[in-house]
N, C-alpha and C positions, 0 to 999 in steps of 0.2 A: 566175491566176498561172501563168506558163509553167514547165514542168518543167525542172529544171537538167540540165546535162550532168554526168556523174559519172565518177569514177575511184576506184580501190581500191588500197590498199597491202597486200601480203602479206609474211610473213617466211619465210625458207627453213627447211625441217624439219631437225631434228637427231636424229630417231629414226623408226622405222617407223610408230609411232602418229601422230607429227606429220606424216609424209608423207601418210597417209590423210586427216588433217584438212585439210591444204593443198589436196589435189586435190578433196576434197568442197566446200571453200569456193570454189575456182575454178569448178567446175561449177555451183554454185548461183548465182554472181554473173555468169557470162558472159552469160546471157540478158538482163541489164540493159544490155547493149551499152555498156560503159564506153569513154570516149575513150582511156584507157590504164590499165594496171595497173603498179604498181611493186613491186619486190622489194628488201627491205632488206639491209643489210650489217652484220654484227654488230660490236659494239664492238671496236676494235683489229683489224678485218679478220678476225675469227675465223670468219666464215662465207663466206670468199671463194669457195671451190670450190662450196659448197652453193648460194650465190647464183647463181653462173654456171650450175649445172645446172638450178636451178629456172627461171631466166630462159629458158634455151634450150628447156626442156620446154614451158613455157607458150606461148612463141612458136610452136613447131613444131606443137603438138597442139591448141591451143584457139582459134587464130585471133584472139588478142588482141594489141593493140599494147602491147609491154612496155617499160617504162623501168627500166633496171637502176641500182641505187644504186652509186656509186663514191666511195671516200674516199681521203684522203691518208695514212692511218695506216699506219705500219709497212711501208712499201714505197718503193722508189726511184721516180724519175720514169719510168724505163724500164719497171719492173715494172708500174706503174699504167697506163701507156699500152698495154702489152702486153695487159692485161686488157680495156681499152677496145676494142682492135683485135679481140680474140677475140669480143667481142659483135658487132661489125660483120660478122665472118666468118660468123656464123650468122643474119644479117639483122636484128639488134637495133640500131636506130640512135637510140634515145632514152636519155639518161643523166640521172639525178638526181645532180648533183655536189655533194658535201658534204665539209667538212673531216673530219668523223668524230669520234666520242668516243675518248678515250684508252683504251688497254688497261686491263683490270681491275687495280686496285691502283696505277695511275699517276695521280697527282693532277691533272695538267694535260697538255694536248697538247704534245708535243715533236716537231718535224718529224724525219723520217728524214734522216740526213746528206746523202743524195743525192735526197731527196724534195721534194715540193711543200711550200712553207711554209704555204700556206693554200688555201682554196677558190677565191680569185680566181685564183691561179696555175694551179690545176687546170682551171678553166673556160677560161682563156685557151689552155692547151695543147690541150684537147679541141676548142675552136673552130678552132684552127689546122689541125687535121686535115681539117676540112670534111666529116666523116662523120656528125656527130651533131646532133640537136636536144637542147639542154641545159636542164634545169630545175634550180633551186636551192632552198635553204631560206630561209624568212623567219620573223620572230618578232614577232607582235603584242604579246606580253608581252616585257619585256626579257630578252635572252639572259643567262644567268648570268654570262657573262664581259664583258658590255657595261660600259664604264667611265663613260659619260655619256649623258644623254638624247639621242636622235637617232642614236646609234651604229649601231643595227640598220638604220635607214633608209639611212644613208650607206654601210654595208657592203653592203647589197643593191644599191645603185646601182653600186658597183664591180663586183659580180658580173654585173649586167646589161650594163654597159659592156664587160666582158671577153668577152661573147658568149652569155650565157644568154638564153633567149627567154621564160621564165616562172618564177614562184616558187610553191612550195607552203608554206603556213605550218605551223608547229608547231600542235598542237591548242590550243584556248583555250576558255574558258567564258563570256567576256564579249563579246557581239556588238559592243558599242560600242567595245571596245578594238580589234577588227578594223577598224571603220570609221575610227577615229582613225589607225590605222597606215596604212590605204589612202590617206587624205587627205594624210598626211605624205609618203608616197611620191610621190604626184602632185605635191606642192609641190616635191619634190626633183628633179622631171623624169623620174620613172620611169613609162614608158608601158606596160611589159610587164604581162601579166595576173598578178594575185596571187590564187592559188586558196586559199580557206580549207580548212584541214585539220580534219576532224571526227572525234572519237573517240566512237563509240557506247559507252555505259556499261553494261557487263555486270555489273560489281561496283564499287560506289562506294568500298568500302574499298581495293580494288586500284588504282583510278584515282587516288584521293587520294594514295597513296604514289608512284605513277608521276608525277603532276603535280609533286610536291615535288622529285623527282629532276630533272625536266626544266625546272623554273622556270616552269611554267604556273600563273598565279595563280587561286585559287579564291575567288569572291565568298562572303562570310560567309552571305548569304541562301541561296545554292545549297547550301552545306554543311549548313545547318540543314534545308533542304527535304528533302535526302536522308536525314538522320538521322531526321526525322519519318516519312518514307515507309518506311524500313527497320523502324522500330518498329511500323508498322501492316501490315507484310507487303506493301507496295506499291512496292518498289524498282523492279521492271521497268516498272511503269506510269509512275512518276516519270521514269525514264530516257527512255522513249519520248516523253513529253510535253515534256520539256526539249529533247531533240534536235530534235523536229519544230518546236517554237517557234523555236529558234535558227536552224535552216535556213530556215524561212519568213521570218524577219526579214532574213536575209542576202539571200535572193532578192528580197524587197521593196526592199532597198537597192541593187539593181542587180547582184548576184552572179549569174553564169551557170554557174559550174563549182564543184562541191564534190568534195573528195578525202576518202575515208573510210579511216581507219586501222582495218582490219577485225580485226586480231589473229588472223587465220585463223579467225574465227567469223562465219559468214555471216548468221545469222538476224535479228539486230537491224538490221544494215545493209540487208538485203533489205526488211524491214518498213518501215524509214524511207524508202528510195527509193520504194517503192510509195505511201506516204503523201504523198510530194512529187509524185506524178504521173509518175514515171519508168516508161515502158512496158516490159513484159516481151516480148522477142522469142521467141515459142515456136518459131520456126523454127531457132533456134540449136541445133545438135546438141550433146548432152551426151556428151562423149567418156567412154567407160568406162575 
């Protein structure tokens, strides 16, 4: 089985301790030679400057291809494009373009009066600049705001047609759900790569809550398997077995790229990549 190409997601630090954790994570994962790494944008644009600083630092100091998250939330079109141009100015030319979550306490997304109405408009504006490779989100499980079956596929088609070159999925737990989604996208005429998003499970209790908020469906058998493993003190082993099996099935089904949501914790992601045959490049300098 061929080893997959890998990419990693980080989030920007909001404290000194979190800064050390981020840079330790970047250093640990850089020798796996990811195709790219991405840095998230907090809900409501709350980490806008932190994201920019983290993106610029990773790009300048670690030799990694960085894709910066960019959202439509709480900013005008001009402000959003200014942020994009600031990335281009420091040599970052990949963007993960997302509508974004509403600010805390706001029940649903409301566009800024002078802002982009949705991710399709954002993608189109970024594509018009000619400066960026644009990635977008995709949803094997129905997006919480999807109104009808097939909405997620049709919406992804609009984003690809607007200028996106690939999609990264929300994390999921049912491999068959990803394959069904991929087949539906192909039937809709989507030829762009759809990269599965993988969430290594450090704590099933935390992941279960996270999944509920994000709309990621949890198979009952998986929930029971983790409950049983936790009762026996085998949660870490169950997490590794599940992730390895899921990734192996994805690769056997023709997937060539995997995107890992690291949560700024490198150890399980590193172990999983090595189990999948991803080579460690020992020549990669670990920047202090």
